[in-house]
N, C-alpha and C positions, 0 to 999 in steps of 0.2 A: 385679115379677118373678114373684111367686107369685099364685095365684088369690085368696086371701083372707088376712086377718090370722090367722084361726084355723089355716089350713093352714100358714102360716109359723111360728106359735108351736109347732105340733106338730112340724114339721121341726126347729126349733131345739132343742126339748126332747129329741128323739131323738138329735140330733147332739152336743149339748153337756152334756146332763144325763141320761145313761143310768142307768136304775134299777140295773143290775148294778154300777156304780161307786158311785153316790151313795146307794143303799139301804144297803149295808154301812157306808158312812161315817156316815150318819145314825144307824144302830144304835149304832156305836161312840161317837159323840158323846153320844147319849142315855144309854147305859150309863155313860159317864164322868161325867155329871151326877148320877148316883146318885139317880134319882127313885124315889118309892114305886111298887111294882108296879102299882097301879091307875092311876097317872098316866102309865105308860110310853107307851101308845098316843097320848095327846094330846101328850106331850113329843116323841115321835118325829115326829109330824105337824108340830109347831112347828119342829123342827130341819130337817126336809125342806124346809119352805117358806123358812126363812131361808137355807139352803144354796142353794136355787134363786135367791132374790132376789140374793144376793151373787155367785153365779156369773154371772148375767145382767148385773149391774152391772159386773163385771170385764170381761166380753166387750164390753159397750158402751164402756167406757173404752179398750179396746184395738182398737176397730173400725178406726180409721185405719191402725194398724199391720197389722192382719189383712187389710185390703183389698189390701195389697201382698204380704204374706208368706203369707197363707192365703186366697186369693181364692175357694176352693171352699166356704168356710163360709157358712152361711145368712145370718148378719148381714152378711157382706161382699157378698152378692149383693142385699141389700135396697136399694131406692131411698131409703127413709126408715126411720130407726130410731125415730121418735117413738112408734109403738105399743109398742115394747119398753120405752121409758121409762115409759109408762103401766102396763105390766105390773110393772115394778119397784115403782112406787108402790102398786099393788093388792096385791102380795105383802107389802109392808111394812105396809100397813094390816091385812091379814089376820093377819100375824104378831103385830101388836100385840094384836089381839083374842084370839089363842090364848094369848099370854103372860098376859093378864088372866084368861082362863079357868083358867090354871094357878096363878093367885094370885101371879104375879110382877110386879114393878113394870115399867112400860114405859119409864121414864126412861133406864135404862142402854141399852136397845135404841135409843132415839132418839139418845142420845149416840154410840153406835156408828155409826148411820146418818149422823149429822152429820160424824163424823170421816172416814167413808168418802167422803162427798161432797166434803169438803175435799181428801182424798188424791187423788181422781180429777180434781178440777177445778183444783187448784193445783200438783200435782207432775207434772212432764213425764213422758210415757211412757218416755222414755229412762232417766230416774232410777228409775221404778217397776220397770223390767226389770233393774236391777242386783241383785247378790246381796243387798245390804242392803235394797233395795226389796222383793225377794221375801220376805225374812224378815219385814218389816213386814206384808206382805199375809197371811202365814201366822198372824199373831196373831189373826186373826178366828176361827179354829177354837176355840182355848181360850175366846175371848170368847163364842162360841155356847154352850159348856158352862156358863159362868158365868150366862148369861141364863136358862137353863131349870132350873138347879140349885135345889132347894128350900131348901138351906142352904149356907152357904159355910164349910165345915169345912176343917181342914188336909188331910184326905184329898182334898177337891175340888181343892186346889191341886196335889197330886201328880198327880191325873187330868189336870188342865189341862196340866201340864208334859209328861206322857206324850203327850198329844194333839199338842202343839206339835212335839215331837221326832219323833213318827211322821209328821206331815205334812212335816217338813223332809226326812226320809229318803225318803219317797215322792217328793217333788219331785226329789231327786237321782237316784233310780233311774228315775223316769218320764220325765224330760225333760233328760238330760245336755246336749244341744246348746244348750238355752236357757241353761244355766248357763255354758257356754263363751262364748256371745254376751254375757253380762252382765259378763264380766271385762274 
């Protein structure tokens, strides 16, 4: 439908991963991880990339639903989604490298990716769109904080809890019709 994969990727990024929304989210998640000031830029970049990877993954998992309910979206209009799956893998590999550069272990990130893969491949979309399913999905945000945090102090757990509650409140305010659908 579009001229090239690059053009399609750019259209997707503009539509579903706007800087004005995800930039501040990435700043908030990075601050919640309490990194050393010199590591903030690299931590921010890692969070941005992980956010992008998981946003794309979520959209790919919901593609069949979106083709019917959101046919105007870029992914809904694509004949093939395979280039986007490749982009998820590339983002994951790059995120792994960034985590290594930050001195963080990659195993927790790989576990999160594995759990996400199981979630999207084994849990039906109808179940993922329930209130409980939406809360499970929101757990990724405090997990992102955990991934880039230099230490796992009690303060970090407070930050992670605040991140989770903030995301839950945002979901309620941002998409009330989706919550009515899931009941």
